[in-house]
N, C-alpha and C positions, 0 to 999 in steps of 0.2 A: 154361289160361293167357291172361290178357288180352293186348289188343294194347300197352298200355302197358309191361306186364311183359316182353313179348318183345323191346320196343324197348330196355329197359334191360339185358336180358340180351346181346343183340347189342352194345351199347356197352361193357359191361364186358368182354366176350369180347375185342372189337377192341382195347381199351386193354390187357388183359393180353398180347396178341400183340406188341403194339408194344414194351411194356416188356421182354418176354422178349428180341425181337430186339435192342432197344437194349443190354440187359445183356450179351448175347453179343459185340456188337461191342466193348463196354468191356473184357471180360475177355480179348480176344485177346492183348495183351501182357503179361498178369499172371502172376506166379507163384502157383500155388494149391496150398497144402500143408495136410494135415491138422492141426487144431489140437493143440498139445502140452499142451493143459490140458483139464480138464473143465468142462462146461458149468456144473457145480454151483459153480465158484468165480466165476461171474458173477452180479452182483446182481439180485435177483429183480425189481426194480423197473425195471432196465435192459431186462431180458427181456420185461417187461410192454409198455414203449414199443416194442420192436422188434416185438412181436406185433401191437400196434394198427396200427401203421404198415404191416407187410405185409398184414394182413387188408384194409386200405383200397387194397391193389393198389400201394403204393408200395414202392421198394427201400430197404432200411434196413440199415445194418451198425453194429456196434461199431467205434470207430476210435481211434487215438492211444495215448496213455500207458497205458491199461488193458491193451491187448493185449501192448504191450512188458512190462509188469511181471508180467503173467500167465505170459508166456514164459520170464521171467527167475525164476519162483517167488517172485515177490514180491507183496504184497497192494496192490492199486491203491487210490489216494486216492480216485478217482471214475472214474465210467463215462460216457462220451461217445458220442453217437449221431449219425450222419450219414445223410442220406436225399436223395431227389430231390424230396420235397415241399416246397413254399415256406413260410416262416414263418407266412403267413397262413392256410394250410391245416393246418397242423400244431397251432396253438393251440386251435381248436374240438373238436379230438379228446380233450383232456384236461381234466378239471374244473379242477385247480389248476396252469395253465400262464400264463406271462407273456412276453412279447416284450421282450428287451433289447438294447442294442447300437445304436451310432450308425455306428460305422465299418464293422461288419459285424452284421446282425441275427441274433440267436439266439432259441430258445425255452427256457427253463428249465421243466421239468415238476417240480413240487414234491410231494414224498411225505413229510410231516412234516418231519423234519430232512434228509432225503435229497434231493439236486437232481440229476436227470439233464438233462445239456445237450444239445439237440438242433439241429444245424445243417444247413443245406442245402449240396449239393455246390457248391464255389466255383468259379469260371472265373477266367482271367486278366483283371487289371484293365484296364478300357477307358475311353476318353473318352465322357462323355455327350454322345450326340449331340443331345438336346434343349437342354440348358443349357450345353453346352460346357464343363463344369466339368471341371477336371484331376483325375485320380485320384491324382496323385502330385505332392510338391512338387519344386522344382528338384533338390534332393539326392536325390530317390528315395524319400523317406518316403511311404507310403501314406496318404492323407487318406480316400478312401473305397473301400470293398471290397466293396459290395454288388452283386456280379456272381456270378450263377449260371451252373454249368456241369454237366460230366459227372463221374462218378467218376474217370475218368482225369486229367481237369483239376484236380480237387480233391486228388488225390494228389500232383501236381506242386507244388501250393500250400502243402503242408504243409512245415514247416521242416526237420526232421531226417529221415533215411530210416527211422530206428527208430520214428518217430511216423507213418509212412505206411502203416500197417498196417491191413487191415479184416478183421473176422470176421462171417462169415455165419452167424447162428445156426440157419439152416435145414439148411445142409449141413455145418455144424460145421467149416468150412476158414478158414484165414488166407489173404487175398489180399494180395500184395505187389507194387506197381507199380514198385519201385525195387530197391534192394539191402538193404532193412531187414532181412530175416531173416538175411542172410549177415552183416550188420554187427552183429547181436546175438550171432551165434556168435563173431565175431572180437572182440566187445566194443570196438568203433569207432564213435565219434560223427562222423556226416558230414552236411553241409548238401546239401539237394537244390538243384541249379542252381548257379549261379555266387555263390561265398560273399559277395563284396564286394557284389554287387547285392541279395543277400537281407538282408544287414545294414542296408543302406541303406534298404530298403522298411520294415524294423521293427527298430531297434538293440536292442530288448529281446532279440532273438535271442542276442546276445554274452552278456546275463546267463543266458539258459537254457543256453547251452553250458557256462558255468561250473557251473550247478546240476545238469544232467544228469552232467557229468564227476564231480562230488563224490558225488553221490547213487548212481549206478550203478557207479561205479570203472571208467569207460570212459576210453579214450584218444582224443584229438581228432585227427581226420585232418589231415594237414599243410596242405592247402588250405583246410580249415575254420578252422584256428587263425591261418593267416598274416595276414589283414586285420585281427584284432580290435584289436591296440595302435594301428594306425593310424585306425580308425574309432571308438575309443572316445569321443571328444568328441561323437559324434551322440547320445549318451544324454541330452544337454541338450534335445532335441526332445521327448523323452517327457513327457506330463503328470505332475505329481508324484504323484497318487493311484496311477497305474499303476506309477510307479516303486517307490513305497513297498511296494505289494503284492509286487512281484517281489523286492524285498529281503528282506521277511519269508519268502517261499518258500525263499530261500536260507539263511536263518539259523536258523530255528525248528523244523526237522523232523529234527533228530538228525545233521546234517551240516554244522553251521554252521562249525566249525573249518576243516574241509576246503574249504569254499565260500570262507572269507575268504582262503585260500592260492591259490586259483584266481583270485579277483578281483584279487589282489595280482599275481600271475604275468602276468595278461593286461592289467594297468595300467588296470583299469577303477575302481579305488578313488579316484583323483584326481578323477574326474568325479561322484562320489558322495559322498565325505567329504573334500572339499578341504582344509578348515582341519585337520581330524583327522589327515589323512596329513602334512600340512606340520608340524604340531607333533610327530609322532612321529619326524621325521627328527631333531630336536633332543633328545627326551626318549624314550628306549626304553621307559620304564614305560608310555607311552600305548598302544602296541600290545600290551604284555605284559598290561595289565589286560583289554584287549578278548579276547585269547585266552583268559585264566581264566575270563571271563565265558561265552565260547562254548563252552568245555569244560564249565562247569557246567550250562549250557542242554542241551548234547548228552545229558549224563549223565541230567538229569531227563526228558528225552523218552524215553529207553530205559528208565527206571523208572516210566513212565507217570504222571509228575508234572505239574502244570500249569506252563506257562511264559507269558511274556507278552513282546512286543516292547519295551515299555518299560524292562525291566530290561536288556536288551541296549543300547538306545539311551542309557541312562543312563551306560554305560561308554564308549560312542563320544565323548560330548560332556563328560565330567567334568573332563578337564584343560584343556579350553578354556575351561570356565567358570571354574576356578581361575585360570587366567591373565588372563582379563578382570576377574575380582574385584580382583586384585592391581593391576591399572591403575586401577580406579575407586575404590579404597579411599583412595588418596592425596587425592582432593579431594571425596569424599563419606562419610557416615557409614556404618558397616559394613552395616547393614541394607538401606539403599538401594543401596549398592555391590553386593550380592549379588544384589538384584532386577534392576537394570539388567544385570549380566553374564548371569544366566539368561535374560533377555528378549532379549537381543542374539544370543545363540548359537541360541535356538530360533527367531528370527524369520529369521535368515540362512540356517540349514538348511532351514527350511520352504519357502524359495525353491527348493530343488533338489527334494526330495521332500516330500509333505505329510504331515505327522505329526498323526493325529487328535488332538483335543483330550483325550480321555480318557487317551491316553498321555502328553502333556506335563504334565497335572496329576500324574500318577503320578511323572514324573521330578521335577518340583520338589518333591515330597514326599520323595522318597529322598534327593535332594541337600541339602534343608534339614536333614533328620534328621541327617546326617552331623556337622554342628557339634553339634547336640544331644546325641548318643551319645557324643561325646568330652568336651564340657565339661558333664557331667551335675551336677546338684546334688540334694540330698535332695528338695527341694520339686517337682523337674520328673520324677523317675524314674518315678513311677507314670503321669504324663501322657504320657511318651514311649512307655512299655510298652503303653499303651492306645490308641496311634494305629494307624488302620487299615493304615497302610504301614510298621510297626514291623519286621515279619518280612523284607520285601524290602529295607529300609535296614540291618537287622542283617546279612543275607546280603552286602550290598554292601560293608559294613564290613569283614567277614572277608576278602573277596576283595582289598580295598585292603590290609589286613595282609599277606596272602599275597604281594602284588606288591612288598613292601619298603617301603612307607610306615611312618613311625614316628608311631604313634597312641596312645602311652602304654598299651598293652595293653588298649585299650577293648573290643576284641572278645572277650577272655578274661573281662573284668569281666560283660558281658553275658550270656556263656554261663553263667557261674556264677549269674548272678541268676536267669536262667530255670530252671535246675535247682532252685534253693531256693524260687522263687516261680513255678510253672506258669501260664502266661497263658491264661486261657480264651478260647475263641473267642466273640465277640459279634456278633450280627445288628445291626450299626449302621444298615444301611439301613431295617430295619423300624423302628428307635428313631427315626431321622429323620423317616420317614413320619408316626409317631404325634405327634411333637412339632409337625409342621406342621399336623396336624389339629386339635390343641388351639388353636394361635394362631388358625386360621380361626374356630373356634368363639367364642373371646373376641371376635374383631372383630364378630361377628354379635350 
């Protein structure tokens, strides 16, 4: 063995000893229990990431919701890994890895369609000594969170006790630094730390509380629930894109109706859908249509059918569009009044949470087709039935009729029409590409 090799061996041995001692210190106050699930239930790519990190002498654990779901005999949506390695050290270990995040830096390891999120142990937020930049706003909202720490500090930074669980793939044990295992047994949702402070740090935790309560059928701890109604206006601090993502997690995964009831109970809806809630107080059909659409979406999820956020959003703002249309039509032509009403409603709502353009285009088509489906003529029937959004507009029409709207039995007419004239599925995107290609050739 050469001198250089001996030095490397000594270095790695000393580093290994330090990591071992550090781990023993960290786990002094932890509850360690044998995992109540088999390692076969863990995603193979997650195990691959864990193995690669431990081979490089880093500590690495599965963390959070995946452990919670496995303990509850549920299928995890994703698998997250946490480690003492810094993002700059994690990224070079994997071919398809990218660093993301501004508030807290993460590494996404990509395996085709699967993404394993790898985070570094977080520490308590601190003031930057070099730039003197504040880590929080005056209200307590975290602006910067790129502070690294130990596994114990990381556990305290997690939001709920049931998410502060770590799985050691080498010993097949679950490590609990709080009361997560007991809370799962009691089916209780409890925030780590002072709830009011934690909600101020990140108001999205209020939406997560509603989501976990609906998804897991857990009851909220009294101290966790108490500050929500008072602190609900803090949701206005959250960027629109993040708020939209959280809303879709609440409504698109098979427990949308129950999530809606929790959002209503916690008084979170006025800070998300203020105009819709205000209108529903005067018109009960507004909320009843939303409930019908959420029930339909939950059923489609259970049947493994595709769902889209745009269909739910169409119900959220339908009656508000109608209200604005009736205001504008007194001074504008019908078509112009309709366009103005749709534009105003979407523009106002996008100031609260950002709706991607692909969804707003879908919503416009579904709304516009409602008029065409009711006031059909012999000349327009084929054109309407061939529209890319016809099926969604038809489903929306049926729900409107079920909600008590008088639509001259348009839903029944279109149902019978489809039975007599089956509508073939057409690859319209392919057709559009071809037509554009032809046009470009002619120009040449």
